[in-house]
Backbone bond lengths (Angstrom), bond angles and torsions (degrees), N, CA, C in turn:
res aa  C-N    CA-C-N  psi(-1)  N-CA   C-N-CA  omega(-1)  CA-C   N-CA-C  phi
1 M - - - 1.430 - - 1.555 107.89 -
2 D 1.343 114.25 127.39 1.493 119.40 175.92 1.498 109.44 -93.92
3 I 1.361 114.24 133.02 1.455 121.26 176.44 1.521 109.65 -116.16
4 Y 1.331 114.57 137.39 1.494 120.67 -175.54 1.527 109.43 -119.06
5 H 1.359 114.79 140.81 1.418 120.54 169.58 1.602 103.24 -93.24
6 V 1.280 114.68 119.08 1.462 123.33 -172.84 1.504 108.82 -111.46
7 F 1.253 121.40 134.44 1.491 122.10 177.63 1.515 111.15 -153.19
8 N 1.343 114.90 150.95 1.407 124.14 172.78 1.467 110.45 -155.55
9 R 1.322 117.25 161.09 1.474 122.08 176.50 1.473 112.91 -138.13
10 G 1.312 115.59 171.57 1.427 122.10 -175.58 1.543 109.53 -68.42
11 V 1.318 116.61 146.11 1.451 119.88 176.75 1.569 110.56 -58.34
12 E 1.331 111.32 134.73 1.559 118.57 -176.24 1.494 108.95 54.34
13 K 1.337 116.85 30.79 1.463 127.23 172.82 1.569 111.39 62.22
14 R 1.358 113.89 25.27 1.401 116.35 178.68 1.540 109.43 -70.67
15 R 1.412 112.29 164.97 1.463 118.19 -178.86 1.489 111.60 -72.04
16 L 1.279 117.05 137.24 1.406 122.13 173.78 1.547 113.84 -93.82
17 F 1.380 113.44 -24.33 1.476 118.47 -174.66 1.518 106.45 -128.40
18 M 1.347 114.74 115.74 1.504 118.65 -176.39 1.521 110.91 -93.04
19 D 1.353 115.88 -24.78 1.465 117.30 -179.87 1.553 109.31 -158.93
20 G 1.246 117.88 -173.03 1.489 122.24 -175.92 1.537 113.04 -65.49
21 R 1.374 113.06 -30.25 1.476 115.56 178.73 1.623 108.32 -65.93
22 D 1.245 118.11 -37.59 1.506 118.05 -179.70 1.525 110.83 -70.20
23 Y 1.326 118.36 -39.80 1.456 122.91 178.64 1.520 105.33 -61.72
24 A 1.334 120.54 -51.26 1.468 122.57 177.79 1.436 115.83 -57.94
25 R 1.308 119.66 -37.33 1.439 122.85 177.82 1.568 111.16 -65.28
26 F 1.306 113.97 -43.29 1.479 115.80 177.42 1.550 112.89 -61.36
27 V 1.340 115.98 -39.96 1.476 120.07 179.32 1.518 105.99 -64.82
28 H 1.334 118.40 -48.18 1.401 120.78 175.51 1.506 114.10 -50.07
29 D 1.342 115.64 -40.43 1.467 121.16 -179.49 1.542 111.07 -69.29
30 L 1.268 116.92 -34.94 1.484 122.85 174.00 1.481 109.39 -50.37
31 Y 1.314 115.33 -41.63 1.546 122.07 -178.22 1.482 109.49 -82.58
32 E 1.348 116.56 -48.72 1.434 121.93 -165.93 1.589 108.84 -66.06
33 F 1.302 117.60 -38.07 1.450 120.67 -171.73 1.521 112.55 -92.90
34 N 1.325 114.68 -0.66 1.486 118.57 175.54 1.598 108.96 -88.45
35 D 1.357 113.27 70.25 1.421 119.68 -176.86 1.524 107.05 -160.72
36 V 1.347 113.91 149.75 1.445 116.74 178.10 1.482 112.07 -72.16
37 K 1.310 118.31 -21.80 1.451 123.91 -179.40 1.511 110.80 -80.00
38 P 1.298 120.06 156.39 1.457 123.26 168.84 1.482 109.49 -62.48
39 A 1.323 116.92 140.84 1.479 120.36 -179.85 1.489 110.79 -93.55
40 D 1.352 117.74 134.77 1.425 123.36 172.39 1.535 108.10 -74.09
41 N 1.316 115.27 141.17 1.447 121.48 -177.75 1.513 107.11 -85.11
42 V 1.379 114.27 68.72 1.496 120.75 -176.04 1.469 109.92 -86.50
43 R 1.312 114.38 156.73 1.485 121.30 177.60 1.521 107.56 -82.00
44 H 1.357 114.73 143.68 1.422 121.09 -175.15 1.498 109.91 -111.40
45 H 1.339 118.65 133.62 1.420 119.21 175.41 1.520 111.73 -87.79
46 Q 1.258 118.91 119.34 1.420 121.10 -168.54 1.513 115.33 -64.26
47 R 1.367 117.43 -21.76 1.443 117.09 -175.92 1.550 110.38 -79.90
48 N 1.279 117.95 -11.03 1.424 122.29 -175.90 1.572 107.73 -92.46
49 T 1.377 113.82 101.91 1.443 118.26 -178.49 1.505 112.91 -86.54
50 D 1.331 116.74 -15.25 1.464 119.05 172.66 1.465 112.11 -98.91
51 L 1.313 113.67 105.99 1.509 120.14 -162.38 1.537 110.70 -85.58
52 R 1.300 118.65 2.04 1.500 117.82 -174.96 1.547 112.05 -69.78
53 N 1.338 112.93 138.06 1.404 118.20 177.08 1.533 105.63 -97.62
54 P 1.283 119.92 121.12 1.473 121.29 -175.13 1.475 114.61 -78.26
55 Y 1.338 118.60 -0.35 1.435 122.19 -176.81 1.539 116.25 -97.41
56 F 1.283 116.22 -7.92 1.489 117.25 176.38 1.524 108.47 -150.84
57 E 1.423 110.58 158.63 1.449 116.98 177.98 1.564 109.50 -93.23
58 R 1.250 118.89 139.37 1.452 122.43 174.87 1.506 110.30 -93.31
59 E 1.364 114.22 149.62 1.401 118.13 172.25 1.548 105.66 -119.15
60 K 1.298 113.74 97.21 1.488 119.99 -171.93 1.619 110.50 -68.97
61 I 1.327 112.87 146.61 1.448 119.16 178.13 1.463 111.20 -105.29
62 V 1.335 119.92 -15.96 1.482 123.44 177.26 1.563 107.19 -140.30
63 D 1.345 113.29 167.27 1.396 121.19 164.40 1.501 110.73 -116.92
64 L 1.303 118.51 127.30 1.448 125.37 -179.72 1.502 108.44 -93.78
65 H 1.301 120.46 112.97 1.415 124.71 -177.43 1.481 115.15 -99.62
66 G 1.294 118.10 -13.07 1.459 121.80 176.26 1.554 109.28 -173.01
67 W 1.369 116.49 151.40 1.448 119.79 -179.71 1.502 109.43 -158.18
68 C 1.288 114.02 159.58 1.465 121.28 169.56 1.527 109.07 -160.47
69 L 1.321 116.08 138.49 1.357 126.63 179.90 1.511 109.29 -107.61
70 M 1.354 116.66 126.23 1.426 120.21 175.12 1.563 107.96 -113.56
71 K 1.256 118.30 179.07 1.517 121.52 -175.15 1.533 110.07 -63.93
72 N 1.290 119.10 -37.63 1.490 118.57 -175.54 1.447 112.61 -126.80
73 H 1.409 121.06 11.80 1.456 122.34 177.03 1.524 111.15 -161.14
74 Y 1.273 115.90 168.96 1.458 122.46 177.34 1.517 112.82 -135.08
75 H 1.298 116.20 153.92 1.482 122.62 172.90 1.502 109.60 -124.71
76 L 1.302 118.14 141.44 1.442 123.11 174.09 1.515 109.45 -140.05
77 L 1.430 113.40 151.05 1.436 120.05 171.09 1.488 104.44 -117.85
78 V 1.355 114.28 122.36 1.485 117.98 -167.64 1.552 110.34 -138.70
79 S 1.296 116.94 140.97 1.458 124.28 168.56 1.500 108.26 -125.02
80 E 1.346 115.58 150.48 1.442 121.32 -178.25 1.576 111.10 -81.44
81 R 1.247 116.01 144.26 1.495 121.58 166.23 1.531 112.60 -99.67
82 V 1.354 116.16 -30.44 1.406 122.39 177.36 1.542 107.79 -127.80
83 E 1.303 114.73 158.11 1.445 119.59 178.81 1.531 108.91 -66.67
84 G 1.362 112.75 128.56 1.468 119.84 -177.62 1.498 114.48 80.94
85 G 1.316 116.28 5.50 1.467 119.16 -175.95 1.457 114.07 -69.00
86 L 1.297 119.85 -31.33 1.502 121.14 177.55 1.445 110.01 -68.18
87 T 1.292 122.93 -43.35 1.548 124.79 -177.24 1.481 104.08 -65.45
88 L 1.341 118.38 -47.52 1.439 120.33 -175.57 1.537 111.48 -60.50
89 F 1.347 115.60 -47.21 1.452 123.12 -177.87 1.537 109.26 -58.88
90 L 1.343 115.98 -49.13 1.507 120.13 -177.06 1.553 109.70 -63.81
91 R 1.249 117.33 -40.42 1.518 120.14 -179.79 1.541 108.09 -63.34
92 K 1.330 118.36 -47.22 1.451 119.75 -177.71 1.560 110.84 -68.51
93 L 1.318 116.17 -33.19 1.499 120.01 -178.44 1.508 110.24 -71.17
94 N 1.344 118.02 -47.88 1.420 123.08 -175.87 1.565 111.27 -68.79
95 V 1.333 114.37 -48.55 1.476 117.39 179.61 1.534 110.72 -65.59
96 G 1.371 118.15 -45.90 1.392 120.34 176.99 1.499 117.86 -55.00
97 Y 1.327 113.40 -47.59 1.487 118.70 178.10 1.511 112.35 -67.06
98 A 1.317 117.21 -41.75 1.459 122.19 179.28 1.535 111.21 -59.07
99 N 1.390 112.56 -41.61 1.454 114.97 178.97 1.502 113.80 -64.47
100 Y 1.330 114.35 -39.26 1.489 118.72 176.77 1.457 111.17 -65.57
101 F 1.317 117.98 -44.40 1.490 121.68 -176.09 1.595 111.07 -65.85
102 N 1.295 112.59 -45.07 1.532 117.82 179.22 1.487 110.01 -62.69
103 E 1.352 116.73 -40.74 1.511 117.40 179.04 1.533 110.07 -66.70
104 R 1.354 117.84 -43.61 1.429 119.34 -175.82 1.548 111.30 -65.00
105 Y 1.290 118.08 -39.60 1.496 121.03 -170.59 1.535 109.64 -104.46
106 K 1.325 118.10 10.47 1.503 120.97 173.14 1.544 109.38 57.12
107 R 1.322 115.52 48.70 1.444 118.00 177.61 1.455 108.19 -127.08
108 S 1.386 122.07 174.18 1.406 127.69 178.19 1.530 109.34 -141.09
109 G 1.258 114.96 166.20 1.478 118.58 178.15 1.471 116.13 97.28
110 T 1.314 117.37 -176.87 1.481 122.42 -177.49 1.534 112.88 -69.51
111 L 1.279 115.01 136.67 1.453 125.46 -179.95 1.507 112.30 -96.21
112 F 1.326 113.41 -43.73 1.489 118.90 -175.30 1.500 113.07 -99.84
113 Q 1.287 115.54 156.23 1.513 123.47 -175.44 1.506 110.44 -85.42
114 G 1.337 118.55 85.07 1.393 121.36 175.35 1.552 112.54 74.39
115 R 1.360 115.35 -165.09 1.447 118.50 178.61 1.472 110.91 -74.64
116 T 1.360 115.61 149.63 1.439 120.97 -179.03 1.522 108.03 -70.10
117 K 1.351 113.29 135.65 1.459 121.13 -175.48 1.498 108.75 -84.78
118 K 1.332 116.58 143.41 1.453 124.40 -177.61 1.462 107.27 -132.73
119 K 1.338 118.39 123.44 1.477 124.69 172.67 1.456 111.17 -117.87
120 L 1.391 116.38 119.80 1.443 120.93 179.45 1.552 108.03 -69.42
121 I 1.335 113.61 135.39 1.477 119.50 176.52 1.550 104.50 -84.26
122 D 1.323 116.55 90.23 1.421 120.09 -170.71 1.608 114.75 -113.23
123 E 1.332 112.06 9.04 1.534 116.22 177.87 1.502 106.47 -131.35
124 D 1.320 116.63 149.29 1.466 121.32 178.47 1.538 110.88 -61.60
125 A 1.326 114.68 -40.54 1.463 118.94 -178.04 1.497 112.08 -62.33
126 Y 1.346 116.64 -41.75 1.426 122.91 175.61 1.472 112.05 -59.61
127 F 1.348 115.85 -47.54 1.490 119.79 177.43 1.504 112.53 -55.28
128 L 1.362 115.69 -40.60 1.483 120.30 -172.51 1.481 112.63 -74.60
129 Y 1.343 121.45 -16.50 1.425 117.89 179.21 1.514 114.84 -121.52
130 I 1.350 116.48 -6.55 1.483 116.85 -175.76 1.483 116.31 -64.93
131 L 1.364 120.01 -38.92 1.374 121.27 176.22 1.503 115.85 -66.27
132 H 1.323 116.81 -38.66 1.447 123.45 169.18 1.460 112.49 -55.62
133 Y 1.323 117.91 -46.37 1.469 122.59 -177.61 1.464 110.73 -60.09
134 I 1.396 117.87 -46.81 1.417 124.24 -178.97 1.540 111.07 -62.29
135 H 1.287 113.35 -43.54 1.501 116.46 -178.80 1.534 111.61 -70.57
136 L 1.335 118.46 -24.47 1.463 120.95 -175.15 1.548 113.60 -83.61
137 N 1.330 116.93 -11.36 1.410 122.70 -178.17 1.564 113.59 -50.86
138 P 1.356 118.45 -39.38 1.510 116.90 -177.78 1.471 110.86 -66.97
139 L 1.377 122.20 -5.96 1.490 120.04 174.45 1.541 109.53 -71.89
140 D 1.332 119.36 -6.15 1.451 119.02 168.35 1.496 112.24 -62.28
141 Y 1.340 119.93 -22.85 1.412 124.85 -178.58 1.604 110.97 -101.88
142 F 1.297 113.94 7.74 1.481 117.61 179.00 1.490 109.89 -86.75
143 N 1.323 113.14 175.46 1.495 119.76 -170.40 1.500 114.58 -56.08
144 D 1.370 116.91 -42.28 1.404 119.99 -177.83 1.590 110.44 -97.13
145 S 1.251 113.69 19.71 1.469 121.20 171.34 1.487 114.24 47.69
146 R 1.310 116.93 -138.96 1.460 124.35 -175.14 1.523 115.86 -70.22
147 S 1.281 119.78 -1.59 1.427 121.85 178.35 1.536 117.18 -54.70
148 W 1.461 111.73 -25.70 1.420 115.19 179.42 1.537 113.68 -63.75
149 R 1.368 117.67 -21.76 1.410 121.91 179.06 1.565 111.23 -71.94
150 N 1.305 116.99 -15.62 1.482 119.72 170.21 1.455 112.29 -103.32
151 G 1.346 116.71 15.38 1.515 119.77 176.59 1.460 117.37 84.30
152 H 1.367 117.32 18.67 1.457 118.50 -173.97 1.468 109.17 -113.90
153 I 1.298 117.89 108.80 1.552 122.34 173.22 1.455 108.83 -119.11
154 K 1.296 117.55 122.55 1.473 121.90 -178.73 1.549 112.15 -69.16
155 S 1.296 113.58 -44.06 1.542 120.90 -176.89 1.508 108.95 -134.25
156 L 1.321 116.39 108.12 1.419 119.48 178.26 1.536 110.91 -60.51
157 A 1.307 115.47 -45.18 1.446 120.51 -176.12 1.584 110.20 -61.17
158 E 1.322 117.16 -41.68 1.474 120.18 178.79 1.518 109.66 -70.40
159 A 1.294 117.07 -34.24 1.514 118.75 177.69 1.573 109.75 -60.30
160 I 1.312 112.06 -49.90 1.463 119.20 -175.98 1.460 109.43 -61.38
161 A 1.348 117.18 -43.51 1.510 122.99 -178.45 1.572 108.03 -62.94
162 H 1.371 114.99 -36.74 1.496 114.43 179.71 1.485 110.61 -69.98
163 L 1.361 120.32 -35.61 1.494 121.37 177.52 1.511 110.16 -64.35
164 K 1.372 118.27 -36.94 1.466 119.94 -178.30 1.533 111.51 -76.31
165 N 1.311 116.29 -15.82 1.488 117.49 177.29 1.561 110.95 -93.65
166 Y 1.355 116.91 -0.81 1.456 118.67 -179.03 1.476 108.50 -98.34
167 K 1.295 118.00 114.62 1.413 126.84 -170.66 1.553 111.91 -77.48
168 W 1.314 119.64 -25.80 1.491 119.38 -165.71 1.530 113.19 -97.98
169 S 1.333 113.90 52.17 1.457 120.42 168.87 1.521 108.84 -154.47
170 S 1.366 114.03 176.86 1.433 119.62 -178.39 1.500 111.99 -85.86
171 Y 1.307 117.50 3.15 1.543 119.44 -171.65 1.521 111.29 -61.85
172 L 1.387 116.16 -40.20 1.428 118.91 -173.40 1.589 108.42 -69.20
173 D 1.308 115.54 -38.97 1.444 117.89 -179.50 1.552 109.75 -62.38
174 Y 1.341 115.86 -39.09 1.504 121.24 178.39 1.500 110.60 -67.06
175 C 1.347 116.99 -25.73 1.426 122.47 179.84 1.588 113.04 -84.22
176 G 1.316 113.51 -2.69 1.550 120.09 177.77 1.455 112.89 95.45
177 E 1.367 118.58 5.05 1.470 119.22 179.74 1.562 107.42 -100.76
178 R 1.303 115.41 132.46 1.498 118.43 -177.20 1.549 108.15 -75.61
179 N 1.322 111.71 110.50 1.421 119.36 178.59 1.527 109.80 -109.19
180 F 1.333 117.25 -71.74 1.416 128.49 168.95 1.479 111.66 -130.22
181 P 1.311 118.62 67.93 1.483 121.35 -171.02 1.557 115.58 -67.09
182 S 1.331 115.34 -23.51 1.431 119.20 -178.22 1.534 112.90 -76.40
183 V 1.311 113.91 -15.93 1.491 118.43 -177.73 1.478 112.69 -87.74
184 I 1.323 119.28 -31.95 1.458 125.35 -164.06 1.553 111.48 -108.04
185 A 1.281 113.83 141.90 1.509 120.94 171.38 1.487 105.89 -113.06
186 T 1.364 118.28 105.77 1.437 124.36 -173.05 1.546 117.81 -92.30
187 D 1.345 112.38 -10.54 1.491 113.22 -172.81 1.435 117.21 -58.86
188 L 1.285 119.92 -43.94 1.488 122.27 -172.86 1.541 109.56 -61.16
189 F 1.352 118.54 -53.35 1.435 117.50 179.90 1.493 116.15 -77.49
190 A 1.320 117.11 -23.81 1.540 118.61 175.75 1.538 107.09 -69.47
191 D 1.307 118.46 -39.48 1.511 122.66 179.01 1.563 111.56 -66.15
192 S 1.350 115.26 -35.89 1.424 118.72 179.89 1.549 114.31 -85.75
193 Y 1.281 116.54 -33.36 1.508 118.19 -175.37 1.528 107.97 -93.49
194 G 1.281 117.58 -27.14 1.494 118.41 -169.58 1.489 110.34 82.28
195 N 1.327 117.48 -130.34 1.510 125.15 -179.97 1.523 104.55 -75.83
196 V 1.341 116.26 103.23 1.481 121.50 -177.42 1.523 111.72 -63.39
197 E 1.346 115.09 -41.64 1.491 116.31 -179.23 1.492 110.84 -62.24
198 K 1.389 117.83 -44.28 1.457 120.31 176.79 1.499 113.75 -61.57
199 K 1.390 115.67 -42.58 1.447 123.03 177.73 1.456 112.18 -60.09
200 T 1.381 116.87 -40.12 1.456 120.89 -179.51 1.532 112.50 -65.29
201 K 1.241 117.26 -37.72 1.487 124.25 173.25 1.542 109.10 -57.41
202 E 1.351 113.42 -53.84 1.380 118.95 -177.93 1.539 114.44 -60.69
203 F 1.354 114.23 -37.91 1.439 119.42 175.50 1.520 113.84 -66.10
204 L 1.281 118.60 -39.80 1.390 124.25 175.96 1.544 110.55 -62.29
205 N 1.293 116.17 -39.07 1.398 123.69 -177.79 1.544 112.57 -67.59
206 D 1.315 115.39 -30.90 1.468 120.59 -169.01 1.561 114.07 -114.13
207 M 1.354 115.07 -7.24 1.450 115.91 -166.31 1.525 113.06 -71.61
208 N 1.395 114.69 158.91 1.436 123.34 165.14 1.490 105.08 -139.69
209 L 1.311 117.52 77.97 1.479 124.05 -170.75 1.588 111.60 -68.14
210 K 1.269 115.34 -16.21 1.442 117.50 178.14 1.537 111.79 -56.50
211 K 1.268 116.22 -34.33 1.505 121.05 -176.52 1.564 109.13 -72.64
212 L 1.397 115.01 -21.60 1.468 117.21 -170.68 1.567 109.79 -103.35
213 S 1.284 118.65 -2.20 1.463 121.59 -174.94 1.532 113.86 -57.35
214 P 1.329 125.09 -31.02 1.453 116.79 177.92 1.456 118.00 -61.21
215 Y 1.364 118.46 -15.53 1.451 124.11 -178.59 1.516 110.81 -79.97
216 F 1.331 117.08 -23.09 1.441 116.50 -161.97 1.597 112.21 -118.91
217 L 1.348 108.95 158.11 1.478 116.98 172.47 1.505 110.39 -79.95
218 E 1.341 116.22 126.79 1.509 115.97 179.53 1.493 108.12 -114.51
């Protein structure tokens, strides 16, 4: 099974998510567009974190193993269930969200910065830190800002608390808290990492991400 680190950002680094409604819509789209069938452009009730529709069975085209939404970009960890599923999913996701965003904010034109980038997770070392990296992105909004990318965390406890207060990633579901359980498939990384919350603390304690930066969108 091939796993891809997928990421894209707003054109000219513009914001993709202006408020909680936008974040919730994108999470909804992660679920809604993961299907062989065309997706209806239905309205999503933000209070409902379990996105499953009990009235029909879905035929997924990808598995989403991890994700994080930031103000102007997103990260996904994805594997295909069907041939061509990743390309189809990303096209539906980007076009669908862009249509929603442009309609809501009365704008037109491209929302995302070029084609979505895809990096194959083809090394064991990459596999062992990629989920941590994706989950750590919200530390950009933490007290010591982007210094975590150089391996500097002033307070490990406060950093972990910040991650657990950030709703727009798969970290909470990996920690056993139901956030958006219908979106994420945790088995692969949970089996490999063990206790993800514990491993994240160990990773923060030991990391030197400056060496890893060429792999990632900053």
